[in-house]
N, CA, C and O atoms as a GROMACS GRO file, in nm:
protein
  580
    1UNK      N    1   1.207   0.285   0.324
    1UNK     CA    2   1.200   0.140   0.310
    1UNK      C    3   1.127   0.107   0.179
    1UNK      O    4   1.023   0.166   0.149
    2UNK      N    5   1.181   0.014   0.104
    2UNK     CA    6   1.117  -0.032  -0.019
    2UNK      C    7   0.989  -0.108   0.013
    2UNK      O    8   0.974  -0.164   0.122
    3UNK      N    9   0.897  -0.109  -0.082
    3UNK     CA   10   0.769  -0.177  -0.065
    3UNK      C   11   0.744  -0.270  -0.183
    3UNK      O   12   0.757  -0.230  -0.299
    4UNK      N   13   0.708  -0.394  -0.152
    4UNK     CA   14   0.671  -0.493  -0.253
    4UNK      C   15   0.529  -0.539  -0.227
    4UNK      O   16   0.488  -0.553  -0.112
    5UNK      N   17   0.454  -0.563  -0.334
    5UNK     CA   18   0.312  -0.595  -0.322
    5UNK      C   19   0.276  -0.715  -0.407
    5UNK      O   20   0.313  -0.723  -0.525
    6UNK      N   21   0.204  -0.808  -0.348
    6UNK     CA   22   0.148  -0.923  -0.420
    6UNK      C   23   0.001  -0.891  -0.442
    6UNK      O   24  -0.081  -0.905  -0.352
    7UNK      N   25  -0.031  -0.848  -0.564
    7UNK     CA   26  -0.168  -0.805  -0.598
    7UNK      C   27  -0.250  -0.925  -0.641
    7UNK      O   28  -0.219  -0.991  -0.740
    8UNK      N   29  -0.355  -0.953  -0.565
    8UNK     CA   30  -0.434  -1.074  -0.587
    8UNK      C   31  -0.362  -1.192  -0.524
    8UNK      O   32  -0.334  -1.292  -0.591
    9UNK      N   33  -0.331  -1.180  -0.396
    9UNK     CA   34  -0.239  -1.273  -0.328
    9UNK      C   35  -0.289  -1.416  -0.318
    9UNK      O   36  -0.208  -1.507  -0.300
   10UNK      N   37  -0.418  -1.440  -0.330
   10UNK     CA   38  -0.469  -1.578  -0.335
   10UNK      C   39  -0.424  -1.664  -0.218
   10UNK      O   40  -0.457  -1.635  -0.103
   11UNK      N   41  -0.347  -1.769  -0.247
   11UNK     CA   42  -0.304  -1.861  -0.141
   11UNK      C   43  -0.184  -1.810  -0.063
   11UNK      O   44  -0.145  -1.871   0.036
   12UNK      N   45  -0.125  -1.699  -0.106
   12UNK     CA   46  -0.017  -1.636  -0.030
   12UNK      C   47   0.123  -1.683  -0.064
   12UNK      O   48   0.219  -1.640   0.000
   13UNK      N   49   0.137  -1.768  -0.163
   13UNK     CA   50   0.268  -1.820  -0.198
   13UNK      C   51   0.367  -1.709  -0.232
   13UNK      O   52   0.479  -1.708  -0.182
   14UNK      N   53   0.326  -1.616  -0.316
   14UNK     CA   54   0.418  -1.509  -0.356
   14UNK      C   55   0.438  -1.406  -0.245
   14UNK      O   56   0.546  -1.349  -0.234
   15UNK      N   57   0.337  -1.382  -0.164
   15UNK     CA   58   0.355  -1.293  -0.049
   15UNK      C   59   0.459  -1.353   0.045
   15UNK      O   60   0.546  -1.282   0.094
   16UNK      N   61   0.449  -1.482   0.069
   16UNK     CA   62   0.546  -1.550   0.155
   16UNK      C   63   0.686  -1.545   0.094
   16UNK      O   64   0.784  -1.522   0.165
   17UNK      N   65   0.694  -1.566  -0.036
   17UNK     CA   66   0.824  -1.557  -0.104
   17UNK      C   67   0.886  -1.418  -0.084
   17UNK      O   68   1.004  -1.407  -0.048
   18UNK      N   69   0.807  -1.314  -0.107
   18UNK     CA   70   0.857  -1.178  -0.090
   18UNK      C   71   0.904  -1.154   0.054
   18UNK      O   72   1.010  -1.095   0.076
   19UNK      N   73   0.825  -1.198   0.151
   19UNK     CA   74   0.860  -1.179   0.291
   19UNK      C   75   0.991  -1.249   0.326
   19UNK      O   76   1.071  -1.196   0.403
   20UNK      N   77   1.013  -1.368   0.271
   20UNK     CA   78   1.135  -1.444   0.299
   20UNK      C   79   1.255  -1.388   0.223
   20UNK      O   80   1.364  -1.377   0.278
   21UNK      N   81   1.235  -1.353   0.097
   21UNK     CA   82   1.346  -1.311   0.011
   21UNK      C   83   1.390  -1.167   0.035
   21UNK      O   84   1.504  -1.131   0.008
   22UNK      N   85   1.298  -1.084   0.085
   22UNK     CA   86   1.327  -0.941   0.100
   22UNK      C   87   1.302  -0.897   0.245
   22UNK      O   88   1.207  -0.823   0.271
   23UNK      N   89   1.386  -0.941   0.339
   23UNK     CA   90   1.359  -0.914   0.481
   23UNK      C   91   1.363  -0.767   0.520
   23UNK      O   92   1.307  -0.729   0.622
   24UNK      N   93   1.428  -0.683   0.440
   24UNK     CA   94   1.435  -0.540   0.471
   24UNK      C   95   1.328  -0.460   0.398
   24UNK      O   96   1.328  -0.337   0.402
   25UNK      N   97   1.236  -0.530   0.332
   25UNK     CA   98   1.132  -0.466   0.250
   25UNK      C   99   0.996  -0.481   0.316
   25UNK      O  100   0.964  -0.587   0.370
   26UNK      N  101   0.916  -0.375   0.310
   26UNK     CA  102   0.776  -0.386   0.352
   26UNK      C  103   0.704  -0.468   0.245
   26UNK      O  104   0.722  -0.445   0.125
   27UNK      N  105   0.622  -0.562   0.289
   27UNK     CA  106   0.552  -0.653   0.198
   27UNK      C  107   0.403  -0.646   0.226
   27UNK      O  108   0.359  -0.653   0.341
   28UNK      N  109   0.325  -0.632   0.119
   28UNK     CA  110   0.180  -0.630   0.130
   28UNK      C  111   0.122  -0.734   0.037
   28UNK      O  112   0.152  -0.734  -0.083
   29UNK      N  113   0.039  -0.821   0.090
   29UNK     CA  114  -0.044  -0.910   0.010
   29UNK      C  115  -0.184  -0.852   0.009
   29UNK      O  116  -0.236  -0.817   0.115
   30UNK      N  117  -0.244  -0.841  -0.107
   30UNK     CA  118  -0.377  -0.780  -0.117
   30UNK      C  119  -0.466  -0.864  -0.208
   30UNK      O  120  -0.423  -0.910  -0.314
   31UNK      N  121  -0.590  -0.884  -0.164
   31UNK     CA  122  -0.685  -0.960  -0.244
   31UNK      C  123  -0.825  -0.908  -0.217
   31UNK      O  124  -0.856  -0.866  -0.105
   32UNK      N  125  -0.910  -0.912  -0.318
   32UNK     CA  126  -1.050  -0.872  -0.304
   32UNK      C  127  -1.134  -0.986  -0.247
   32UNK      O  128  -1.250  -0.965  -0.209
   33UNK      N  129  -1.076  -1.106  -0.240
   33UNK     CA  130  -1.147  -1.224  -0.191
   33UNK      C  131  -1.106  -1.252  -0.046
   33UNK      O  132  -0.988  -1.270  -0.017
   34UNK      N  133  -1.203  -1.257   0.045
   34UNK     CA  134  -1.173  -1.279   0.186
   34UNK      C  135  -1.105  -1.414   0.209
   34UNK      O  136  -1.018  -1.424   0.296
   35UNK      N  137  -1.143  -1.516   0.134
   35UNK     CA  138  -1.078  -1.647   0.148
   35UNK      C  139  -0.930  -1.639   0.109
   35UNK      O  140  -0.846  -1.702   0.172
   36UNK      N  141  -0.900  -1.562   0.005
   36UNK     CA  142  -0.761  -1.543  -0.034
   36UNK      C  143  -0.680  -1.474   0.075
   36UNK      O  144  -0.566  -1.513   0.102
   37UNK      N  145  -0.738  -1.375   0.138
   37UNK     CA  146  -0.671  -1.305   0.247
   37UNK      C  147  -0.643  -1.400   0.363
   37UNK      O  148  -0.533  -1.402   0.417
   38UNK      N  149  -0.743  -1.480   0.401
   38UNK     CA  150  -0.724  -1.576   0.511
   38UNK      C  151  -0.619  -1.680   0.474
   38UNK      O  152  -0.538  -1.719   0.558
   39UNK      N  153  -0.620  -1.725   0.350
   39UNK     CA  154  -0.522  -1.823   0.306
   39UNK      C  155  -0.381  -1.765   0.309
   39UNK      O  156  -0.287  -1.833   0.351
   40UNK      N  157  -0.366  -1.642   0.265
   40UNK     CA  158  -0.235  -1.577   0.269
   40UNK      C  159  -0.186  -1.564   0.413
   40UNK      O  160  -0.070  -1.591   0.442
   41UNK      N  161  -0.272  -1.522   0.502
   41UNK     CA  162  -0.234  -1.511   0.644
   41UNK      C  163  -0.190  -1.647   0.699
   41UNK      O  164  -0.093  -1.656   0.773
   42UNK      N  165  -0.262  -1.751   0.662
   42UNK     CA  166  -0.227  -1.886   0.708
   42UNK      C  167  -0.092  -1.930   0.650
   42UNK      O  168  -0.012  -1.993   0.719
   43UNK      N  169  -0.067  -1.899   0.524
   43UNK     CA  170   0.060  -1.934   0.461
   43UNK      C  171   0.176  -1.863   0.531
   43UNK      O  172   0.279  -1.925   0.558
   44UNK      N  173   0.159  -1.735   0.560
   44UNK     CA  174   0.263  -1.661   0.631
   44UNK      C  175   0.288  -1.722   0.769
   44UNK      O  176   0.403  -1.740   0.810
   45UNK      N  177   0.181  -1.752   0.841
   45UNK     CA  178   0.194  -1.809   0.975
   45UNK      C  179   0.261  -1.946   0.970
   45UNK      O  180   0.350  -1.975   1.051
   46UNK      N  181   0.220  -2.030   0.877
   46UNK     CA  182   0.275  -2.166   0.867
   46UNK      C  183   0.424  -2.166   0.834
   46UNK      O  184   0.496  -2.262   0.865
   47UNK      N  185   0.470  -2.059   0.772
   47UNK     CA  186   0.611  -2.050   0.733
   47UNK      C  187   0.690  -1.954   0.820
   47UNK      O  188   0.802  -1.914   0.785
   48UNK      N  189   0.632  -1.916   0.934
   48UNK     CA  190   0.697  -1.828   1.030
   48UNK      C  191   0.747  -1.698   0.964
   48UNK      O  192   0.859  -1.654   0.988
   49UNK      N  193   0.660  -1.639   0.880
   49UNK     CA  194   0.697  -1.519   0.808
   49UNK      C  195   0.617  -1.396   0.852
   49UNK      O  196   0.622  -1.292   0.787
   50UNK      N  197   0.546  -1.409   0.961
   50UNK     CA  198   0.476  -1.293   1.014
   50UNK      C  199   0.580  -1.205   1.084
   50UNK      O  200   0.650  -1.251   1.175
   51UNK      N  201   0.590  -1.082   1.041
   51UNK     CA  202   0.686  -0.989   1.100
   51UNK      C  203   0.636  -0.847   1.078
   51UNK      O  204   0.545  -0.823   1.000
   52UNK      N  205   0.698  -0.754   1.150
   52UNK     CA  206   0.665  -0.614   1.128
   52UNK      C  207   0.696  -0.580   0.982
   52UNK      O  208   0.800  -0.618   0.930
   53UNK      N  209   0.605  -0.510   0.919
   53UNK     CA  210   0.625  -0.472   0.780
   53UNK      C  211   0.564  -0.568   0.680
   53UNK      O  212   0.566  -0.541   0.560
   54UNK      N  213   0.510  -0.680   0.728
   54UNK     CA  214   0.440  -0.774   0.639
   54UNK      C  215   0.292  -0.767   0.673
   54UNK      O  216   0.252  -0.796   0.786
   55UNK      N  217   0.211  -0.728   0.576
   55UNK     CA  218   0.068  -0.711   0.598
   55UNK      C  219  -0.012  -0.781   0.489
   55UNK      O  220   0.037  -0.804   0.378
   56UNK      N  221  -0.135  -0.815   0.523
   56UNK     CA  222  -0.229  -0.871   0.426
   56UNK      C  223  -0.356  -0.788   0.436
   56UNK      O  224  -0.407  -0.762   0.545
   57UNK      N  225  -0.406  -0.747   0.320
   57UNK     CA  226  -0.520  -0.657   0.317
   57UNK      C  227  -0.632  -0.712   0.230
   57UNK      O  228  -0.610  -0.759   0.118
   58UNK      N  229  -0.754  -0.706   0.284
   58UNK     CA  230  -0.874  -0.740   0.207
   58UNK      C  231  -0.917  -0.610   0.141
   58UNK      O  232  -0.974  -0.522   0.206
   59UNK      N  233  -0.890  -0.597   0.012
   59UNK     CA  234  -0.904  -0.470  -0.054
   59UNK      C  235  -0.931  -0.493  -0.202
   59UNK      O  236  -0.876  -0.586  -0.262
   60UNK      N  237  -1.013  -0.410  -0.260
   60UNK     CA  238  -1.042  -0.420  -0.402
   60UNK      C  239  -0.959  -0.318  -0.479
   60UNK      O  240  -0.972  -0.198  -0.457
   61UNK      N  241  -0.873  -0.366  -0.567
   61UNK     CA  242  -0.792  -0.282  -0.656
   61UNK      C  243  -0.705  -0.181  -0.580
   61UNK      O  244  -0.684  -0.069  -0.626
   62UNK      N  245  -0.655  -0.224  -0.465
   62UNK     CA  246  -0.557  -0.144  -0.389
   62UNK      C  247  -0.612  -0.007  -0.346
   62UNK      O  248  -0.538   0.091  -0.346
   63UNK      N  249  -0.738   0.000  -0.311
   63UNK     CA  250  -0.799   0.128  -0.277
   63UNK      C  251  -0.733   0.194  -0.156
   63UNK      O  252  -0.743   0.316  -0.140
   64UNK      N  253  -0.666   0.117  -0.072
   64UNK     CA  254  -0.601   0.172   0.049
   64UNK      C  255  -0.453   0.201   0.030
   64UNK      O  256  -0.385   0.244   0.124
   65UNK      N  257  -0.402   0.178  -0.089
   65UNK     CA  258  -0.259   0.198  -0.116
   65UNK      C  259  -0.241   0.331  -0.188
   65UNK      O  260  -0.308   0.359  -0.287
   66UNK      N  261  -0.148   0.412  -0.137
   66UNK     CA  262  -0.125   0.545  -0.193
   66UNK      C  263  -0.067   0.537  -0.334
   66UNK      O  264   0.007   0.444  -0.367
   67UNK      N  265  -0.102   0.635  -0.414
   67UNK     CA  266  -0.046   0.648  -0.549
   67UNK      C  267   0.106   0.655  -0.541
   67UNK      O  268   0.162   0.718  -0.451
   68UNK      N  269   0.172   0.591  -0.637
   68UNK     CA  270   0.318   0.598  -0.653
   68UNK      C  271   0.395   0.569  -0.525
   68UNK      O  272   0.491   0.638  -0.492
   69UNK      N  273   0.352   0.465  -0.452
   69UNK     CA  274   0.412   0.432  -0.324
   69UNK      C  275   0.479   0.295  -0.320
   69UNK      O  276   0.533   0.256  -0.216
   70UNK      N  277   0.476   0.220  -0.430
   70UNK     CA  278   0.522   0.081  -0.430
   70UNK      C  279   0.636   0.064  -0.531
   70UNK      O  280   0.632   0.119  -0.641
   71UNK      N  281   0.737  -0.013  -0.491
   71UNK     CA  282   0.854  -0.036  -0.576
   71UNK      C  283   0.840  -0.158  -0.666
   71UNK      O  284   0.894  -0.162  -0.776
   72UNK      N  285   0.766  -0.258  -0.619
   72UNK     CA  286   0.753  -0.384  -0.692
   72UNK      C  287   0.612  -0.438  -0.675
   72UNK      O  288   0.562  -0.448  -0.562
   73UNK      N  289   0.548  -0.472  -0.786
   73UNK     CA  290   0.416  -0.537  -0.783
   73UNK      C  291   0.428  -0.670  -0.857
   73UNK      O  292   0.476  -0.675  -0.970
   74UNK      N  293   0.385  -0.777  -0.790
   74UNK     CA  294   0.371  -0.908  -0.854
   74UNK      C  295   0.224  -0.929  -0.882
   74UNK      O  296   0.140  -0.906  -0.795
   75UNK      N  297   0.193  -0.972  -1.004
   75UNK     CA  298   0.053  -0.992  -1.042
   75UNK      C  299   0.039  -1.120  -1.122
   75UNK      O  300   0.089  -1.133  -1.233
   76UNK      N  301  -0.031  -1.215  -1.062
   76UNK     CA  302  -0.070  -1.341  -1.128
   76UNK      C  303  -0.221  -1.346  -1.116
   76UNK      O  304  -0.275  -1.417  -1.031
   77UNK      N  305  -0.290  -1.271  -1.201
   77UNK     CA  306  -0.433  -1.247  -1.181
   77UNK      C  307  -0.521  -1.364  -1.220
   77UNK      O  308  -0.480  -1.455  -1.292
   78UNK      N  309  -0.645  -1.358  -1.172
   78UNK     CA  310  -0.742  -1.458  -1.215
   78UNK      C  311  -0.783  -1.430  -1.360
   78UNK      O  312  -0.794  -1.315  -1.402
   79UNK      N  313  -0.803  -1.537  -1.435
   79UNK     CA  314  -0.848  -1.523  -1.573
   79UNK      C  315  -0.976  -1.602  -1.596
   79UNK      O  316  -1.017  -1.622  -1.711
   80UNK      N  317  -1.039  -1.645  -1.487
   80UNK     CA  318  -1.160  -1.725  -1.501
   80UNK      C  319  -1.271  -1.668  -1.414
   80UNK      O  320  -1.248  -1.624  -1.302
   81UNK      N  321  -1.388  -1.670  -1.469
   81UNK     CA  322  -1.510  -1.643  -1.394
   81UNK      C  323  -1.584  -1.775  -1.394
   81UNK      O  324  -1.653  -1.809  -1.490
   82UNK      N  325  -1.568  -1.850  -1.286
   82UNK     CA  326  -1.615  -1.988  -1.284
   82UNK      C  327  -1.524  -2.070  -1.374
   82UNK      O  328  -1.404  -2.077  -1.349
   83UNK      N  329  -1.578  -2.132  -1.475
   83UNK     CA  330  -1.497  -2.213  -1.567
   83UNK      C  331  -1.470  -2.144  -1.700
   83UNK      O  332  -1.406  -2.200  -1.788
   84UNK      N  333  -1.520  -2.020  -1.714
   84UNK     CA  334  -1.506  -1.946  -1.840
   84UNK      C  335  -1.388  -1.848  -1.830
   84UNK      O  336  -1.378  -1.773  -1.734
   85UNK      N  337  -1.299  -1.849  -1.930
   85UNK     CA  338  -1.191  -1.752  -1.936
   85UNK      C  339  -1.251  -1.615  -1.962
   85UNK      O  340  -1.329  -1.597  -2.056
   86UNK      N  341  -1.215  -1.517  -1.878
   86UNK     CA  342  -1.263  -1.380  -1.892
   86UNK      C  343  -1.141  -1.288  -1.894
   86UNK      O  344  -1.087  -1.254  -1.789
   87UNK      N  345  -1.100  -1.247  -2.011
   87UNK     CA  346  -0.980  -1.165  -2.027
   87UNK      C  347  -0.995  -1.025  -1.970
   87UNK      O  348  -0.896  -0.953  -1.957
   88UNK      N  349  -1.116  -0.984  -1.935
   88UNK     CA  350  -1.136  -0.849  -1.881
   88UNK      C  351  -1.109  -0.839  -1.732
   88UNK      O  352  -1.098  -0.729  -1.679
   89UNK      N  353  -1.098  -0.951  -1.663
   89UNK     CA  354  -1.078  -0.948  -1.518
   89UNK      C  355  -0.948  -0.876  -1.478
   89UNK      O  356  -0.939  -0.823  -1.368
   90UNK      N  357  -0.852  -0.875  -1.564
   90UNK     CA  358  -0.721  -0.818  -1.533
   90UNK      C  359  -0.715  -0.666  -1.549
   90UNK      O  360  -0.624  -0.602  -1.494
   91UNK      N  361  -0.807  -0.606  -1.622
   91UNK     CA  362  -0.798  -0.463  -1.655
   91UNK      C  363  -0.789  -0.373  -1.530
   91UNK      O  364  -0.700  -0.288  -1.523
   92UNK      N  365  -0.877  -0.392  -1.435
   92UNK     CA  366  -0.874  -0.311  -1.313
   92UNK      C  367  -0.749  -0.334  -1.230
   92UNK      O  368  -0.700  -0.242  -1.165
   93UNK      N  369  -0.696  -0.457  -1.233
   93UNK     CA  370  -0.574  -0.486  -1.159
   93UNK      C  371  -0.453  -0.418  -1.224
   93UNK      O  372  -0.366  -0.366  -1.153
   94UNK      N  373  -0.447  -0.417  -1.355
   94UNK     CA  374  -0.338  -0.344  -1.423
   94UNK      C  375  -0.348  -0.194  -1.396
   94UNK      O  376  -0.246  -0.128  -1.377
   95UNK      N  377  -0.469  -0.140  -1.395
   95UNK     CA  378  -0.488   0.001  -1.363
   95UNK      C  379  -0.440   0.030  -1.221
   95UNK      O  380  -0.373   0.131  -1.197
   96UNK      N  381  -0.473  -0.057  -1.127
   96UNK     CA  382  -0.431  -0.038  -0.988
   96UNK      C  383  -0.278  -0.045  -0.976
   96UNK      O  384  -0.218   0.036  -0.906
   97UNK      N  385  -0.217  -0.142  -1.043
   97UNK     CA  386  -0.071  -0.152  -1.041
   97UNK      C  387  -0.007  -0.026  -1.097
   97UNK      O  388   0.089   0.025  -1.040
   98UNK      N  389  -0.059   0.025  -1.207
   98UNK     CA  390  -0.005   0.148  -1.267
   98UNK      C  391  -0.017   0.265  -1.171
   98UNK      O  392   0.073   0.349  -1.164
   99UNK      N  393  -0.126   0.272  -1.099
   99UNK     CA  394  -0.148   0.384  -1.007
   99UNK      C  395  -0.050   0.381  -0.890
   99UNK      O  396  -0.001   0.486  -0.849
  100UNK      N  397  -0.022   0.263  -0.834
  100UNK     CA  398   0.058   0.256  -0.711
  100UNK      C  399   0.208   0.247  -0.735
  100UNK      O  400   0.286   0.272  -0.643
  101UNK      N  401   0.250   0.211  -0.855
  101UNK     CA  402   0.395   0.199  -0.881
  101UNK      C  403   0.464   0.336  -0.884
  101UNK      O  404   0.416   0.431  -0.945
  102UNK      N  405   0.578   0.341  -0.815
  102UNK     CA  406   0.662   0.460  -0.821
  102UNK      C  407   0.731   0.466  -0.957
  102UNK      O  408   0.746   0.362  -1.022
  103UNK      N  409   0.772   0.583  -1.003
  103UNK     CA  410   0.855   0.589  -1.122
  103UNK      C  411   0.980   0.502  -1.101
  103UNK      O  412   1.048   0.513  -0.998
  104UNK      N  413   1.009   0.418  -1.197
  104UNK     CA  414   1.121   0.325  -1.185
  104UNK      C  415   1.083   0.194  -1.119
  104UNK      O  416   1.162   0.099  -1.121
  105UNK      N  417   0.963   0.186  -1.061
  105UNK     CA  418   0.915   0.062  -1.000
  105UNK      C  419   0.882  -0.040  -1.107
  105UNK      O  420   0.865  -0.007  -1.224
  106UNK      N  421   0.874  -0.166  -1.065
  106UNK     CA  422   0.850  -0.273  -1.162
  106UNK      C  423   0.724  -0.353  -1.132
  106UNK      O  424   0.688  -0.377  -1.016
  107UNK      N  425   0.659  -0.392  -1.240
  107UNK     CA  426   0.550  -0.490  -1.237
  107UNK      C  427   0.603  -0.619  -1.297
  107UNK      O  428   0.662  -0.617  -1.405
  108UNK      N  429   0.583  -0.730  -1.228
  108UNK     CA  430   0.608  -0.863  -1.283
  108UNK      C  431   0.473  -0.929  -1.295
  108UNK      O  432   0.398  -0.939  -1.198
  109UNK      N  433   0.441  -0.974  -1.416
  109UNK     CA  434   0.306  -1.014  -1.452
  109UNK      C  435   0.307  -1.149  -1.522
  109UNK      O  436   0.379  -1.168  -1.621
  110UNK      N  437   0.228  -1.243  -1.472
  110UNK     CA  438   0.213  -1.375  -1.534
  110UNK      C  439   0.074  -1.380  -1.596
  110UNK      O  440  -0.025  -1.343  -1.533
  111UNK      N  441   0.069  -1.428  -1.721
  111UNK     CA  442  -0.063  -1.441  -1.784
  111UNK      C  443  -0.066  -1.560  -1.879
  111UNK      O  444   0.038  -1.611  -1.921
  112UNK      N  445  -0.186  -1.602  -1.910
  112UNK     CA  446  -0.203  -1.709  -2.009
  112UNK      C  447  -0.149  -1.659  -2.142
  112UNK      O  448  -0.187  -1.551  -2.188
  113UNK      N  449  -0.062  -1.737  -2.204
  113UNK     CA  450   0.008  -1.692  -2.325
  113UNK      C  451  -0.087  -1.651  -2.437
  113UNK      O  452  -0.057  -1.556  -2.511
  114UNK      N  453  -0.198  -1.719  -2.452
  114UNK     CA  454  -0.288  -1.686  -2.563
  114UNK      C  455  -0.360  -1.552  -2.545
  114UNK      O  456  -0.422  -1.504  -2.639
  115UNK      N  457  -0.354  -1.492  -2.427
  115UNK     CA  458  -0.426  -1.368  -2.403
  115UNK      C  459  -0.350  -1.242  -2.446
  115UNK      O  460  -0.411  -1.137  -2.465
  116UNK      N  461  -0.220  -1.249  -2.461
  116UNK     CA  462  -0.141  -1.140  -2.522
  116UNK      C  463  -0.162  -1.003  -2.456
  116UNK      O  464  -0.226  -0.916  -2.516
  117UNK      N  465  -0.111  -0.984  -2.337
  117UNK     CA  466  -0.130  -0.860  -2.263
  117UNK      C  467  -0.015  -0.760  -2.276
  117UNK      O  468  -0.021  -0.653  -2.215
  118UNK      N  469   0.088  -0.791  -2.351
  118UNK     CA  470   0.206  -0.705  -2.356
  118UNK      C  471   0.170  -0.559  -2.388
  118UNK      O  472   0.218  -0.468  -2.320
  119UNK      N  473   0.088  -0.536  -2.488
  119UNK     CA  474   0.052  -0.400  -2.526
  119UNK      C  475  -0.022  -0.329  -2.414
  119UNK      O  476   0.002  -0.211  -2.388
  120UNK      N  477  -0.112  -0.401  -2.346
  120UNK     CA  478  -0.186  -0.342  -2.233
  120UNK      C  479  -0.092  -0.301  -2.121
  120UNK      O  480  -0.106  -0.193  -2.063
  121UNK      N  481   0.004  -0.388  -2.090
  121UNK     CA  482   0.100  -0.359  -1.983
  121UNK      C  483   0.187  -0.239  -2.022
  121UNK      O  484   0.208  -0.149  -1.941
  122UNK      N  485   0.236  -0.238  -2.144
  122UNK     CA  486   0.322  -0.129  -2.188
  122UNK      C  487   0.248   0.005  -2.187
  122UNK      O  488   0.306   0.107  -2.150
  123UNK      N  489   0.124   0.004  -2.227
  123UNK     CA  490   0.044   0.127  -2.230
  123UNK      C  491   0.024   0.183  -2.089
  123UNK      O  492   0.028   0.304  -2.068
  124UNK      N  493   0.001   0.095  -1.994
  124UNK     CA  494  -0.028   0.140  -1.857
  124UNK      C  495   0.097   0.167  -1.774
  124UNK      O  496   0.098   0.260  -1.694
  125UNK      N  497   0.200   0.087  -1.791
  125UNK     CA  498   0.316   0.090  -1.702
  125UNK      C  499   0.438   0.154  -1.768
  125UNK      O  500   0.492   0.252  -1.717
  126UNK      N  501   0.480   0.100  -1.881
  126UNK     CA  502   0.601   0.147  -1.948
  126UNK      C  503   0.669   0.033  -2.020
  126UNK      O  504   0.605  -0.068  -2.049
  127UNK      N  505   0.797   0.047  -2.049
  127UNK     CA  506   0.869  -0.055  -2.126
  127UNK      C  507   0.857  -0.195  -2.067
  127UNK      O  508   0.867  -0.214  -1.946
  128UNK      N  509   0.836  -0.292  -2.157
  128UNK     CA  510   0.810  -0.431  -2.117
  128UNK      C  511   0.921  -0.522  -2.168
  128UNK      O  512   0.971  -0.505  -2.279
  129UNK      N  513   0.958  -0.619  -2.085
  129UNK     CA  514   1.046  -0.727  -2.126
  129UNK      C  515   0.974  -0.859  -2.104
  129UNK      O  516   0.911  -0.879  -2.000
  130UNK      N  517   0.984  -0.948  -2.201
  130UNK     CA  518   0.931  -1.083  -2.182
  130UNK      C  519   1.040  -1.163  -2.112
  130UNK      O  520   1.151  -1.176  -2.164
  131UNK      N  521   1.009  -1.217  -1.996
  131UNK     CA  522   1.106  -1.291  -1.915
  131UNK      C  523   1.102  -1.441  -1.940
  131UNK      O  524   1.204  -1.509  -1.933
  132UNK      N  525   0.983  -1.492  -1.970
  132UNK     CA  526   0.967  -1.636  -1.996
  132UNK      C  527   0.837  -1.655  -2.072
  132UNK      O  528   0.745  -1.575  -2.063
  133UNK      N  529   0.832  -1.765  -2.148
  133UNK     CA  530   0.710  -1.796  -2.221
  133UNK      C  531   0.712  -1.943  -2.260
  133UNK      O  532   0.814  -1.996  -2.302
  134UNK      N  533   0.598  -2.006  -2.243
  134UNK     CA  534   0.576  -2.138  -2.301
  134UNK      C  535   0.435  -2.138  -2.358
  134UNK      O  536   0.372  -2.032  -2.366
  135UNK      N  537   0.386  -2.252  -2.398
  135UNK     CA  538   0.255  -2.253  -2.463
  135UNK      C  539   0.142  -2.212  -2.369
  135UNK      O  540   0.036  -2.169  -2.416
  136UNK      N  541   0.162  -2.224  -2.239
  136UNK     CA  542   0.056  -2.192  -2.143
  136UNK      C  543   0.069  -2.055  -2.078
  136UNK      O  544  -0.031  -1.984  -2.064
  137UNK      N  545   0.191  -2.017  -2.040
  137UNK     CA  546   0.208  -1.894  -1.962
  137UNK      C  547   0.319  -1.806  -2.016
  137UNK      O  548   0.415  -1.854  -2.077
  138UNK      N  549   0.303  -1.675  -1.993
  138UNK     CA  550   0.404  -1.576  -2.026
  138UNK      C  551   0.432  -1.493  -1.901
  138UNK      O  552   0.340  -1.459  -1.826
  139UNK      N  553   0.559  -1.462  -1.879
  139UNK     CA  554   0.599  -1.374  -1.768
  139UNK      C  555   0.659  -1.249  -1.830
  139UNK      O  556   0.754  -1.254  -1.908
  140UNK      N  557   0.601  -1.135  -1.793
  140UNK     CA  558   0.649  -1.004  -1.838
  140UNK      C  559   0.695  -0.923  -1.719
  140UNK      O  560   0.643  -0.939  -1.608
  141UNK      N  561   0.792  -0.836  -1.741
  141UNK     CA  562   0.822  -0.732  -1.643
  141UNK      C  563   0.812  -0.599  -1.714
  141UNK      O  564   0.841  -0.588  -1.833
  142UNK      N  565   0.769  -0.499  -1.641
  142UNK     CA  566   0.755  -0.365  -1.697
  142UNK      C  567   0.804  -0.264  -1.594
  142UNK      O  568   0.782  -0.281  -1.475
  143UNK      N  569   0.871  -0.162  -1.641
  143UNK     CA  570   0.923  -0.057  -1.553
  143UNK      C  571   0.838   0.067  -1.570
  143UNK      O  572   0.813   0.114  -1.681
  144UNK      N  573   0.794   0.120  -1.456
  144UNK     CA  574   0.708   0.240  -1.456
  144UNK      C  575   0.784   0.358  -1.511
  144UNK      O  576   0.890   0.394  -1.461
  145UNK      N  577   0.729   0.418  -1.614
  145UNK     CA  578   0.794   0.535  -1.678
  145UNK      C  579   0.782   0.656  -1.587
  145UNK      O  580   0.830   0.764  -1.622
   0.00000   0.00000   0.00000
């Protein structure tokens, strides 16, 4: 069975999307913040998306997820520590995504356009494609080499 992961699931919107769009796929929402985990669980429940194979985990940097075990990682990471932009917050999350992605697996990554993470993603994951960009946000996909 394929596995999709919403890393830093926050309010659970993307975890819910994965659960609805990929009914034959195991889905994991993971967040280091307990409030994010509770919010994701509530989002799944409110949208009747709780099912076998859909899990939410309170976990820091995917410590409970096996290496090279995931086919798809979605990452829309935090870029703020309070009100200050902190570009370093994403480093551990990119490392975790690189560790858990299977060869041929994909990372889809949203980031603030001015932060320019393409080189970081390519170094950790593999070939990168820019999927969308405007003045505020960039969406990249990368395939695990």
